[in-house]
C-alpha angles and dihedrals in degrees: 000000000000128000120166113246090209131045135176124251130188115234138165109249118206111200138163088259092052145280127295145155111258141160124250132187114241133181121255117235117203136178106247119190121206106206128184122199088349095307119111110235099175141004114206130184101233148153110273096243142091093023096165091052088049093053094049097041094048091048092052100041093048092049095244091127132019096213140005091258092070089072115089101185141348118208120186111205129185108237097187103246090029148004127270114203105200107206118191116196126205115256101267092044092046093051089050092048093049092050091050090051089053092051093055122090117254119277109302100164098236089163096226104130092304094303110154102201134058090216090053091049090054095049119146119266120241113270111250096164092114093059112123099202117123129182136200123234089253090058090059095054093038094053092054093046091048092049092056088061092056099058106095093160093052090046089060099038109019087219109088132096123223135203120193139177117232122201117185111248093015104056126211102356096177135014138177133189131206139153088247120063095213089047090054091054094046090051090050090050091053093048091050093049090049091050093047093237114159110239093212089061094075153009131276109230120195134183094211138070115281117249127177092266091055089057092046093052096043088053091049086057087055097241116142093203136065116186116189139181093212135046129282130236121244091247090051090054093048091047093049092047090050097047094045096251123151104227116198119179145165089045103182118162108312093339129090143149123241109208102175140019099006090174090088091060125075098215102133130250115329118242133176115280130173 
C-alpha cells in the first residue's frame, strides 16, 4: 500500500516583505499498529514509509526477536485511518513472545512504545563495552554533517527526525526518517538488519535529543556510539555508562560534548572549560 509521507497545506505566511497565502509541504503523521499473531502490541504515530524496516527494527530493538530470521511474514494493511503491520513470527519466537506478554502486567498505559510494564520499560540495555570501534573527533562532526544531506523529507518540511549509520571511511551508509525519533531509529535498525550490516561497525547518528529508549535501541543494534545533535537525559547518560556506550551529544559544527566512555574517541587531553 502507498501513502504519501509528505502533503501540501495552505498557510498564511507573514514575512518582512508582506503577508500572503502560500502552500507549504508538511509531513504526514499516521497511526501505525504493530501486531503480532493478530494481536496489536503497539500503536505508534509515524511517517507512512519504510513499513517493513519499521516492523523488523521495532521487533529487534524491543527484544521481540533476536534476529531477522525469526520473522515469518510481514503484511502491511490499510486500516482506513491508519496502517496495521501484521507480523507473523516463526514458532519458537512466537512462543517466546506469547510467554513474555503473559509475564507483563495488564495494560497500564505507560506510554513507552506500547510497553505494558514499568520493569520492562526499564530493561537493561545490551552490553556493548567489548566493541573495539574507535573514532576521531573529525568522524563525529563529519557524521552529523553527512546525515543532514540524507534527509529529503526534512529538507521539504523542516519537521522530520532522522537516524543514520556512520562507518569511518565510508560515511553514512544507511539513513531513515520519521516524524518520531524512536521510529526513525527503529526503521534504521530494520534497514541495517536487512542489509546484513554489523551494528558494531559504526555509529548511530540522530537528529534528536537522546532519551533512554534511544540508548537502548542503539545498543540493541550493537553500536557502541550514539552521536546526537541535541542533549541527552540524565537516565540516558547513566544507561550509556552502564552498557559501555560512548554517548556524544550537542554536536554543533566542530564542537560536541562527550558524556560517557570518552576512551573510544581521539579528542586530545581533557581540560576545564566553562
